[in-house]
TORFIKE-517939 format. One line per field, with one value per residue: residue number from 1; chain; x, y, z of N, C-alpha, C in turn. Coordinates in Angstrom, 2 decimals. Example, Ala and Ser with C-alpha at 12.3 -4.5 7.8 and 13.67 -1.06 7.14 Angstrom:
pos: [1,2];
unit: [A,A];
n_east: [13.19,12.85];
n_north: [-5.69,-2.25];
n_up: [7.80,7.08];
ca_east: [12.30,13.67];
ca_north: [-4.50,-1.06];
ca_up: [7.80,7.14];
c_east: [13.20,12.90];
c_north: [-3.30,0.03];
c_up: [7.80,7.87];
***
This chain:
pos: [1,2,3,4,5,6,7,8,9,10,11,12,13,14,15,16,17,18,19,20,21,22,23,24,25,26,27,28,29,30,31,32,33,34,35,36,37,38,39,40,41,42,43,44,45,46,47,48,49,50,51,52,53,54,55,56,57,58,59,60,61,62,63,64,65,66,67,68,69,70,71,72,73,74,75,76,77,78,79,80,81,82,83,84,85,86,87,88,89,90,91,92,93,94,95,96,97,98,99,100,101,102,103,104,105,106,107,108,109,110,111,112,113,114,115,116,117,118,119,120,121,122,123,124,125,126,127,128,129,130,131,132,133,134,135,136,137,138,139,140,141,142,143,144,145,146,147,148,149,150,151,152,153,154,155,156,157,158,159,160,161,162,163,164,165,166,167,168,169,170,171,172,173,174,175,176,177,178,179,180,181,182,183,184,185,186,187,188,189,190,191,192,193,194,195,196,197,198,199,200,201,202,203,204,205,206,207,208,209,210,211,212,213,214,215,216,217,218,219,220,221,222,223,224,225,226,227,228,229,230,231,232,233,234,235,236,237,238,239,240,241,242,243,244,245,246,247,248,249,250,251];
unit: [A,A,A,A,A,A,A,A,A,A,A,A,A,A,A,A,A,A,A,A,A,A,A,A,A,A,A,A,A,A,A,A,A,A,A,A,A,A,A,A,A,A,A,A,A,A,A,A,A,A,A,A,A,A,A,A,A,A,A,A,A,A,A,A,A,A,A,A,A,A,A,A,A,A,A,A,A,A,A,A,A,A,A,A,A,A,A,A,A,A,A,A,A,A,A,A,A,A,A,A,A,A,A,A,A,A,A,A,A,A,A,A,A,A,A,A,A,A,A,A,A,A,A,A,A,A,A,A,A,A,A,A,A,A,A,A,A,A,A,A,A,A,A,A,A,A,A,A,A,A,A,A,A,A,A,A,A,A,A,A,A,A,A,A,A,A,A,A,A,A,A,A,A,A,A,A,A,A,A,A,A,A,A,A,A,A,A,A,A,A,A,A,A,A,A,A,A,A,A,A,A,A,A,A,A,A,A,A,A,A,A,A,A,A,A,A,A,A,A,A,A,A,A,A,A,A,A,A,A,A,A,A,A,A,A,A,A,A,A,A,A,A,A,A,A,A,A,A,A,A,A];
n_east: [-19.37,-16.81,-15.91,-16.86,-15.65,-13.66,2.94,5.36,7.08,8.93,11.68,13.23,13.67,11.26,9.09,10.75,9.31,7.98,8.19,10.45,8.93,6.49,6.95,7.51,5.06,3.38,4.62,4.20,1.52,-1.37,-2.55,-3.13,-0.30,0.06,0.55,0.69,0.25,0.33,-0.26,0.02,-0.76,0.75,2.27,3.52,4.82,3.27,3.21,4.62,4.51,4.49,2.38,0.56,-2.86,-5.00,-7.41,-9.13,-10.02,-10.65,-12.58,-13.54,-15.87,-15.49,-16.76,-15.57,-15.06,-15.96,-15.54,-17.00,-19.10,-21.26,-22.63,-22.01,-20.38,-18.97,-20.64,-19.48,-19.76,-18.41,-16.92,-16.25,-13.87,-12.94,-9.67,-8.73,-9.49,-9.34,-9.76,-9.60,-6.88,-5.72,-6.71,-5.56,-2.83,-2.72,-2.83,-0.26,1.39,2.68,2.53,0.09,-1.82,-4.13,-6.59,-9.47,-12.71,-15.98,-19.27,-21.55,-22.64,-23.06,-25.11,-25.65,-23.26,-21.15,-18.38,-16.77,-13.67,-12.36,-10.07,-6.57,-3.69,-3.82,-4.40,-7.11,-10.14,-11.52,-13.62,-12.44,-10.36,-9.84,-9.61,-8.72,-9.04,-7.07,-6.78,-4.44,-3.66,-6.06,-8.85,-11.25,-14.75,-16.34,-16.87,-13.92,-14.09,-15.38,-13.77,-12.04,-8.95,-6.33,-3.67,-0.58,-1.66,-1.77,-2.30,-3.36,-3.82,-4.59,-4.31,-6.03,-7.33,-10.36,-10.59,-8.66,-5.06,-2.74,-1.07,2.27,4.58,7.58,10.16,13.03,16.31,17.10,19.67,22.80,25.96,28.49,28.85,28.19,26.21,22.62,19.31,16.14,12.54,9.63,6.18,2.72,-0.30,-3.66,-7.03,-8.42,-6.53,-4.96,-1.83,0.80,3.78,5.82,6.94,9.48,9.58,11.17,13.79,15.28,18.75,19.06,20.45,19.05,15.71,13.00,12.64,10.58,9.72,9.57,11.95,15.04,18.45,20.46,23.07,24.79,26.75,26.52,24.19,20.69,17.36,15.10,12.95,10.28,9.07,6.57,5.28,2.03,1.36,0.92,3.69,5.98,6.19,8.96,11.82,14.01,17.47,20.13,23.67,26.46,25.81,25.26,22.65,20.03,19.63,17.14,14.64];
n_north: [-14.18,-11.74,-9.57,-6.14,-4.11,-2.28,4.34,3.92,6.04,5.07,6.49,5.48,2.73,2.51,1.21,0.34,0.77,3.13,6.30,9.14,11.40,10.72,10.78,13.48,14.63,13.60,14.59,17.31,17.61,19.16,19.79,17.88,15.99,12.60,9.01,6.44,3.07,0.24,-3.10,-6.03,-9.28,-12.07,-10.49,-8.51,-5.33,-2.68,0.07,2.63,5.45,9.01,11.81,14.87,14.92,16.39,18.26,17.17,14.21,12.62,9.80,6.91,4.61,1.25,-0.78,-3.18,-4.05,-6.57,-8.49,-9.13,-10.59,-11.56,-8.85,-6.88,-4.79,-1.45,1.75,3.46,6.14,9.31,10.24,12.29,12.31,13.10,14.06,13.76,11.34,7.77,6.24,8.24,8.95,6.57,6.47,8.80,8.16,6.01,7.26,7.99,5.86,3.03,0.38,0.23,0.19,-1.57,0.35,-0.84,-0.02,-0.39,1.00,-0.31,-1.19,1.11,2.53,0.81,-0.35,1.28,2.35,-0.25,-1.99,-3.62,-4.49,-4.03,-3.03,-5.27,-7.39,-9.07,-9.10,-12.08,-14.97,-15.81,-14.07,-10.56,-6.96,-4.91,-2.40,-0.50,1.95,3.72,1.30,0.07,-1.87,-0.97,-0.57,0.58,2.04,3.09,5.69,7.02,7.15,9.31,11.03,12.28,14.62,12.98,10.44,6.85,4.94,1.85,-0.27,-3.53,-7.00,-10.02,-13.00,-13.20,-14.00,-11.04,-10.76,-10.07,-6.93,-6.10,-4.25,-2.42,-1.40,0.50,1.86,5.22,5.94,4.32,2.81,1.66,-1.83,-2.43,-4.15,-3.81,-3.42,-4.38,-4.18,-6.11,-5.95,-7.01,-5.87,-6.34,-6.71,-4.77,-2.96,-3.46,-4.12,-6.59,-8.31,-10.10,-13.33,-15.14,-13.73,-12.56,-10.30,-8.09,-8.32,-9.22,-11.31,-13.52,-14.95,-13.10,-12.94,-14.07,-11.65,-10.16,-9.16,-8.64,-8.98,-6.83,-6.15,-3.75,-2.81,-0.70,1.94,1.09,-0.07,-1.55,-4.42,-6.24,-9.58,-12.15,-15.16,-15.25,-12.73,-9.19,-7.58,-5.37,-1.77,-0.21,0.48,2.99,3.01,4.87,4.79,5.64,8.30,8.31,7.87,5.74,5.93,7.81,6.53];
n_up: [-3.89,-4.05,-1.31,-1.36,-0.09,-0.21,6.80,7.55,5.50,2.65,1.32,-0.49,-2.85,-4.35,-6.91,-9.97,-12.22,-11.94,-13.21,-13.38,-13.89,-12.85,-10.10,-9.84,-10.51,-8.49,-6.23,-6.44,-6.15,-4.73,-1.35,1.75,2.86,2.43,2.83,0.42,-0.31,-2.36,-2.53,-4.23,-5.58,-3.95,-2.26,-3.74,-4.18,-5.62,-5.70,-3.64,-2.00,-1.28,-1.22,-2.07,-1.13,-1.97,-4.02,-7.04,-8.92,-11.99,-12.97,-14.88,-14.62,-15.63,-18.24,-18.46,-15.96,-14.65,-12.71,-10.48,-11.30,-14.06,-15.91,-14.07,-14.69,-15.08,-15.68,-17.49,-17.41,-16.77,-13.68,-10.80,-8.29,-4.93,-4.22,-1.67,-0.61,-0.04,-2.36,-4.27,-4.07,-4.98,-7.60,-8.71,-8.46,-10.22,-12.65,-13.20,-12.68,-13.97,-13.03,-11.76,-13.66,-15.79,-13.97,-12.92,-12.26,-10.89,-10.95,-10.46,-8.06,-6.68,-5.22,-3.12,-1.99,-2.73,-4.81,-6.59,-6.50,-9.05,-10.52,-10.28,-11.83,-13.50,-11.83,-10.81,-8.83,-7.42,-6.76,-4.48,-3.76,-3.14,-3.54,-0.85,1.73,3.97,6.48,8.18,9.30,9.97,8.97,6.49,6.08,4.20,0.93,-0.87,-1.83,0.12,2.28,4.10,3.79,5.69,6.55,6.97,7.15,6.57,3.84,2.73,0.07,-0.43,-1.53,-1.31,0.35,2.24,5.75,5.67,5.25,7.97,8.48,8.22,10.26,10.45,12.55,12.62,13.30,12.24,11.48,11.42,12.44,10.23,9.77,12.35,14.62,14.94,16.31,15.08,14.98,14.51,13.95,13.78,12.37,13.06,11.68,13.06,13.63,15.79,17.23,17.40,18.46,16.08,15.65,13.91,11.55,8.54,7.89,5.66,5.43,8.03,10.64,11.27,11.74,13.35,16.94,19.75,20.68,18.47,17.54,15.73,14.64,12.76,10.45,8.62,5.82,4.18,3.22,3.26,2.43,4.44,4.64,6.05,6.11,6.35,6.01,4.66,5.36,4.81,3.50,5.24,4.93,3.29,5.22,5.35,6.06,7.12,6.79,8.56,8.03,5.34,3.07,1.67,-1.86,-3.49,-5.71];
ca_east: [-18.91,-15.83,-16.36,-16.66,-14.86,-12.46,3.99,6.54,7.37,10.26,12.12,13.93,13.14,9.97,9.21,11.46,8.34,7.52,9.14,10.78,7.82,5.43,7.30,7.38,3.63,2.83,5.23,3.70,0.08,-1.75,-3.34,-2.40,0.63,-0.26,1.29,-0.09,0.95,-0.52,0.44,-0.78,-0.67,2.01,3.02,4.28,4.55,3.04,3.67,4.81,4.91,3.84,2.06,-0.60,-4.11,-6.08,-7.89,-10.09,-9.52,-11.74,-12.50,-14.63,-16.15,-15.29,-17.65,-14.76,-14.92,-17.02,-15.04,-17.98,-20.13,-21.80,-23.53,-21.65,-19.42,-19.26,-21.52,-18.71,-20.03,-17.34,-17.18,-15.19,-13.61,-12.08,-8.33,-8.47,-10.08,-8.46,-9.91,-9.08,-5.43,-5.40,-7.00,-4.54,-1.56,-2.82,-2.62,1.17,2.15,2.39,2.21,-1.29,-2.72,-5.33,-7.39,-10.85,-13.66,-17.38,-20.25,-22.77,-23.17,-22.82,-26.14,-25.68,-21.96,-20.15,-17.61,-16.04,-12.38,-12.34,-8.72,-5.47,-2.47,-4.02,-4.80,-8.55,-10.83,-12.11,-14.52,-11.64,-9.49,-10.34,-8.86,-9.25,-8.49,-6.76,-6.35,-3.69,-3.62,-7.39,-9.66,-12.38,-15.91,-17.10,-16.14,-12.75,-14.45,-15.96,-12.75,-11.31,-7.53,-5.79,-2.21,0.13,-2.32,-1.16,-3.34,-2.92,-4.69,-3.97,-5.04,-5.96,-8.57,-10.92,-10.13,-7.48,-3.84,-2.25,-0.12,3.49,5.22,8.99,10.81,14.48,16.94,17.27,21.09,23.62,27.36,28.80,29.31,27.85,24.86,21.56,18.08,14.89,11.37,8.53,4.85,1.65,-1.55,-4.82,-8.04,-8.84,-5.38,-4.23,-0.54,1.44,5.08,5.79,8.09,9.73,9.60,12.49,14.08,16.43,19.98,19.10,21.23,18.12,14.33,12.68,12.36,9.20,9.40,9.58,13.23,16.09,19.69,20.86,24.36,24.87,28.00,26.14,22.78,19.75,15.97,14.78,11.56,9.96,8.10,6.20,4.21,1.08,1.11,1.33,5.04,6.07,6.74,10.42,12.37,15.35,18.45,21.37,24.88,27.49,25.33,24.92,21.31,19.66,19.28,15.74,14.47];
ca_north: [-12.92,-11.10,-8.38,-4.94,-3.15,-2.49,3.36,4.76,6.24,4.74,7.45,4.72,1.42,2.47,0.36,0.93,1.12,4.50,7.20,10.39,12.34,10.32,11.31,14.93,14.96,13.30,15.46,18.67,17.64,20.01,19.18,17.21,14.95,11.30,7.90,5.45,1.83,-0.74,-4.39,-6.97,-10.73,-12.61,-9.46,-7.65,-3.91,-2.01,1.45,3.06,6.84,10.02,12.98,15.64,14.19,17.34,18.38,16.20,13.34,12.06,8.37,6.43,3.19,0.49,-1.90,-4.39,-4.39,-7.56,-9.59,-9.45,-11.39,-11.04,-7.71,-5.97,-3.81,-0.04,2.45,4.23,7.56,9.98,10.65,13.06,11.92,13.96,13.50,13.53,10.07,6.64,5.87,9.35,8.82,5.44,6.85,9.74,7.44,5.16,8.08,8.18,4.68,1.94,-0.85,0.28,0.18,-0.73,0.40,-1.09,0.28,-0.48,1.74,-1.11,-1.32,2.41,2.91,-0.10,-0.55,2.23,1.93,-1.50,-2.14,-4.92,-4.89,-3.05,-3.53,-6.57,-8.38,-8.87,-9.77,-13.37,-15.44,-16.07,-12.94,-9.25,-5.80,-4.38,-1.09,-0.18,3.32,3.72,-0.10,-0.43,-2.22,-0.08,-1.34,1.37,2.28,3.96,7.08,7.60,7.14,10.58,10.94,13.51,14.72,11.99,9.14,5.77,4.24,0.59,-1.12,-4.85,-8.02,-11.31,-13.69,-12.84,-12.78,-10.50,-10.96,-9.00,-6.01,-6.00,-2.97,-2.59,-0.26,0.41,3.17,6.01,6.01,3.38,2.75,0.55,-3.11,-2.52,-4.73,-3.03,-4.19,-3.94,-4.83,-6.36,-6.17,-7.26,-5.19,-7.11,-5.95,-3.65,-2.08,-3.83,-4.68,-7.58,-8.70,-11.25,-14.22,-15.88,-12.86,-12.32,-8.90,-8.01,-7.98,-9.73,-12.53,-14.62,-14.50,-12.38,-13.77,-13.99,-10.24,-9.50,-8.48,-9.30,-8.21,-6.52,-5.49,-3.19,-2.18,0.52,2.30,0.12,0.01,-2.86,-4.86,-7.44,-10.49,-13.28,-15.96,-14.57,-11.37,-8.11,-7.13,-4.02,-0.74,-0.17,1.37,3.40,3.13,5.52,4.23,6.67,9.52,8.12,7.30,5.09,6.86,7.76,6.05];
ca_up: [-4.50,-3.17,-0.61,-2.15,0.63,-0.92,6.50,7.49,4.07,2.15,0.32,-1.52,-3.21,-5.05,-8.10,-11.11,-13.25,-11.75,-13.85,-12.70,-14.04,-11.93,-8.78,-9.88,-10.49,-7.18,-5.22,-6.56,-5.94,-3.62,-0.29,2.83,2.44,3.00,2.24,-0.30,-0.64,-3.03,-2.49,-4.99,-5.38,-3.42,-1.55,-4.64,-3.98,-6.90,-5.49,-2.24,-2.21,-0.46,-2.03,-1.66,-1.38,-2.22,-5.38,-7.55,-9.97,-12.78,-13.30,-15.73,-14.33,-16.85,-18.56,-18.36,-14.54,-14.43,-11.88,-9.45,-11.92,-15.32,-15.80,-12.97,-15.16,-14.84,-16.62,-18.45,-17.22,-16.06,-12.31,-10.16,-6.91,-4.15,-4.06,-0.26,-0.21,-0.34,-3.77,-5.05,-4.10,-5.84,-8.99,-9.15,-8.61,-11.40,-13.84,-13.42,-12.28,-14.91,-12.32,-11.29,-14.81,-15.73,-12.76,-13.35,-11.19,-11.29,-10.16,-10.50,-6.71,-6.06,-4.25,-1.98,-1.36,-3.19,-5.97,-6.38,-7.15,-9.72,-10.90,-10.20,-12.46,-14.11,-10.83,-10.63,-7.75,-7.77,-5.71,-3.29,-3.42,-3.54,-3.09,0.41,2.11,5.36,6.76,9.44,9.72,10.30,7.82,6.25,5.65,3.23,-0.30,-0.73,-2.14,1.33,3.33,4.04,4.10,6.28,6.54,7.76,7.13,5.80,3.09,2.14,-0.75,-0.50,-2.28,-0.64,0.70,3.54,6.44,5.01,6.01,8.82,7.86,9.02,10.47,10.79,13.18,12.53,13.52,11.02,11.12,12.18,12.05,9.33,10.31,13.78,14.73,15.56,16.48,14.45,15.58,13.57,14.53,12.82,12.67,12.62,10.96,13.89,13.84,17.00,16.84,18.27,17.91,15.17,15.69,12.68,10.37,7.96,7.60,4.78,6.12,9.40,10.83,11.47,11.90,14.59,18.11,20.25,20.89,17.16,17.33,14.96,14.58,11.39,10.28,7.28,5.41,3.49,3.37,2.69,2.82,4.99,4.53,6.82,5.50,7.21,5.43,3.78,5.84,3.92,3.91,5.77,4.06,3.36,6.24,4.93,7.14,6.71,7.40,8.70,7.43,3.92,3.04,0.40,-2.92,-3.93,-7.08];
c_east: [-17.93,-16.43,-16.01,-15.87,-13.47,-11.78,5.21,6.98,8.79,10.63,12.84,13.16,11.71,10.16,9.91,10.51,7.83,8.56,9.42,9.61,6.66,5.71,7.14,5.92,3.03,3.35,4.64,2.19,-0.24,-2.49,-2.49,-1.50,0.30,0.51,0.33,0.78,-0.05,0.28,-0.46,-0.56,0.72,2.89,3.83,3.86,4.43,3.42,3.74,5.35,4.11,3.59,0.85,-1.88,-5.28,-6.55,-8.91,-9.45,-10.73,-11.50,-13.66,-14.84,-16.19,-16.29,-16.91,-14.59,-16.02,-16.60,-16.01,-19.15,-20.63,-22.76,-23.19,-20.62,-19.88,-20.07,-20.76,-18.92,-18.97,-17.79,-16.00,-15.08,-12.77,-10.72,-8.01,-9.24,-9.14,-8.55,-9.41,-7.57,-5.01,-5.60,-5.97,-3.21,-1.56,-2.61,-1.14,2.01,1.76,1.95,0.77,-2.31,-2.90,-5.98,-8.85,-11.80,-15.08,-18.26,-21.58,-23.45,-23.13,-23.83,-26.11,-24.36,-20.93,-19.44,-16.81,-14.74,-12.32,-10.90,-7.75,-4.24,-2.61,-4.39,-6.25,-9.08,-11.45,-13.09,-13.77,-10.83,-10.08,-9.41,-9.53,-8.48,-8.24,-6.32,-5.71,-3.81,-4.98,-8.19,-10.86,-13.53,-16.80,-16.24,-15.02,-13.03,-15.05,-14.96,-11.88,-9.88,-7.04,-4.26,-1.59,-0.49,-1.54,-2.28,-2.73,-4.05,-3.97,-4.87,-4.90,-7.32,-9.04,-10.96,-8.77,-6.24,-3.49,-1.24,1.09,3.97,6.65,9.54,12.32,15.07,17.16,18.71,21.88,25.07,27.61,29.34,29.11,26.41,23.87,20.28,16.91,13.74,10.26,7.24,3.87,0.39,-2.71,-5.85,-8.50,-7.71,-4.60,-2.94,0.00,2.77,4.97,7.08,8.24,9.69,11.03,12.62,15.33,17.66,20.11,19.87,20.34,16.71,14.10,12.37,10.92,8.76,9.40,10.89,14.21,17.30,20.14,22.22,24.47,26.26,27.73,24.66,21.86,18.34,15.52,13.28,11.39,8.90,7.83,5.02,3.36,0.73,1.56,2.69,5.02,6.46,8.25,10.87,13.79,16.27,19.72,22.54,25.98,27.10,24.97,23.60,21.02,19.24,17.82,15.69,13.26];
c_north: [-12.25,-9.88,-7.14,-3.89,-3.13,-3.53,4.22,4.83,5.82,5.72,6.74,3.45,1.44,1.67,1.08,1.35,2.55,5.45,8.42,11.36,11.98,10.89,12.83,15.34,14.73,14.26,16.87,18.76,18.45,19.21,18.50,16.10,13.66,10.22,6.92,4.26,0.86,-2.04,-5.44,-8.41,-11.13,-11.54,-8.55,-6.19,-3.23,-0.54,1.73,4.47,7.75,11.26,13.70,14.94,15.13,17.31,17.32,15.37,12.72,10.58,8.03,4.95,2.38,-0.64,-3.23,-4.85,-5.35,-8.70,-9.97,-10.25,-10.77,-9.88,-6.73,-4.93,-2.38,0.58,3.17,5.72,8.20,10.44,11.46,12.66,12.98,13.28,13.14,12.32,8.95,6.23,6.98,9.30,7.70,5.81,7.83,9.04,6.59,5.94,8.17,6.92,3.49,0.67,-0.90,0.21,-1.23,-0.77,0.30,-0.97,0.13,0.36,0.98,-1.19,0.00,2.74,2.05,-0.18,0.54,1.70,0.67,-1.54,-3.54,-5.38,-3.72,-3.69,-4.91,-7.67,-8.13,-9.63,-11.06,-13.76,-15.69,-14.86,-11.63,-8.16,-5.24,-3.12,-1.02,1.28,3.34,2.36,-0.69,-0.71,-1.29,-0.88,-0.57,1.58,3.28,5.41,7.79,7.69,8.38,10.39,12.30,13.47,13.67,10.61,8.14,4.96,2.99,-0.05,-2.44,-5.83,-9.35,-11.87,-13.24,-14.08,-12.34,-10.65,-9.77,-8.16,-5.87,-4.56,-3.20,-1.29,-0.47,1.79,3.89,6.03,5.07,3.51,1.53,-0.64,-3.23,-3.03,-3.76,-3.85,-3.55,-4.72,-4.94,-6.63,-6.47,-6.56,-6.05,-6.19,-4.71,-2.67,-2.38,-4.52,-5.65,-7.96,-9.98,-12.06,-14.92,-15.05,-12.71,-10.84,-8.86,-7.56,-8.54,-11.05,-13.75,-14.08,-13.81,-13.37,-13.55,-12.56,-9.46,-8.83,-9.33,-8.38,-8.06,-5.84,-5.02,-2.59,-0.85,0.78,1.30,0.44,-1.39,-3.15,-6.13,-8.25,-11.65,-13.99,-15.17,-13.17,-10.35,-7.60,-5.70,-3.03,-0.71,0.86,1.76,3.59,3.75,4.89,5.27,7.95,9.45,7.35,6.64,6.13,6.69,7.31,6.68];
c_up: [-3.56,-2.49,-1.42,-1.39,0.07,-0.03,6.62,6.04,3.74,1.06,-0.82,-1.84,-3.71,-6.32,-9.24,-12.21,-13.12,-12.31,-13.00,-12.75,-13.13,-10.55,-8.75,-9.79,-9.12,-6.13,-5.26,-6.38,-4.70,-2.56,0.75,2.30,3.18,2.25,1.58,-0.64,-1.26,-3.13,-3.14,-4.62,-4.91,-2.80,-2.44,-4.46,-5.34,-6.83,-4.01,-2.31,-1.30,-1.32,-1.51,-2.05,-1.62,-3.67,-5.74,-8.65,-10.68,-13.05,-14.23,-15.41,-15.61,-17.03,-18.48,-16.91,-14.12,-13.50,-10.76,-10.01,-13.21,-15.09,-14.71,-13.39,-14.93,-15.96,-17.72,-18.34,-16.33,-14.68,-11.78,-8.71,-6.22,-3.98,-2.62,0.26,-0.63,-1.80,-4.68,-5.17,-5.05,-7.31,-9.52,-9.38,-9.87,-12.70,-14.21,-13.20,-13.14,-14.20,-11.83,-12.43,-15.35,-14.35,-13.19,-12.17,-11.73,-10.36,-10.11,-9.13,-5.95,-4.97,-2.99,-1.23,-1.68,-4.41,-5.65,-7.15,-7.74,-9.99,-10.76,-10.83,-13.06,-13.14,-10.44,-9.42,-8.28,-6.68,-4.41,-2.83,-3.90,-3.04,-1.84,0.80,3.61,5.45,8.13,10.12,10.08,9.03,7.73,5.64,4.69,2.00,-0.12,-1.04,-0.94,2.48,3.20,4.50,4.58,6.26,7.46,7.78,6.28,5.16,2.46,1.35,-0.91,-1.22,-1.54,-0.36,2.08,4.44,5.91,5.88,6.91,8.03,8.76,9.12,10.95,11.37,13.16,12.80,12.20,10.55,12.01,11.72,11.19,10.10,11.82,13.90,15.40,15.53,15.73,15.08,14.55,14.34,13.41,13.29,12.17,11.98,11.73,14.16,15.10,16.60,17.89,17.64,17.09,15.32,14.35,11.42,9.86,7.63,6.74,5.57,7.52,9.48,11.01,11.61,13.23,15.71,18.58,20.52,19.59,16.82,16.52,14.91,13.13,11.42,8.83,7.02,4.72,3.65,2.67,3.15,3.21,4.86,5.33,6.09,6.44,6.58,4.46,4.27,4.80,4.36,4.41,4.68,4.27,4.40,5.83,6.14,6.56,7.45,7.37,7.96,5.97,3.84,1.70,-0.62,-3.29,-5.38,-7.70];
***
């Protein structure tokens, strides 16, 4: 049975499926501002955004959330979650983000493990792969409804096989000159949040893969949001880079 346990913000390059109204709703939410990123199968980014994590959000555990085995579906009884938790943020985002629907949650194991994430955006947990949670790059071993989120935190919901893949981080300058090479650095965070440089990672716009120190050279003619990828590791959040004062357009 899959485990039940369950960024530098990119102002640009959010999924096209997210509508303008979704961004407006998230931006106006009350409470501490935190970052939420959901990365599904094969490193596909379902959402990457920042919004207030306060207030409350209602969910209804689904009887269809049976990916943990027959008879493990949700009760269908309405529940209220705090928005300032990792699961509360995910549930609120799912109300406005098409790529996160359906969000299927079960309360079958509530007393023992907490709420279980069965499926996000049509990608369901299996005997080999499941949804997992990281807060500020560290894996969490309790239900997302128990993980408190504070201002400036980075919440990652990812999908994969245990032991879960490392999470990539990309550091790039905020502003560069057009057609002038600059250096970016890629690191990987393990389950405990410990980081190490990554060799062989690819970075959008780079002249080649990263070296043993995790560094690569990038040259841009115009503004862009850069992403690092490496094998089965979770790709980095997008790093927006302005060129000659012109920045990537928000979507």
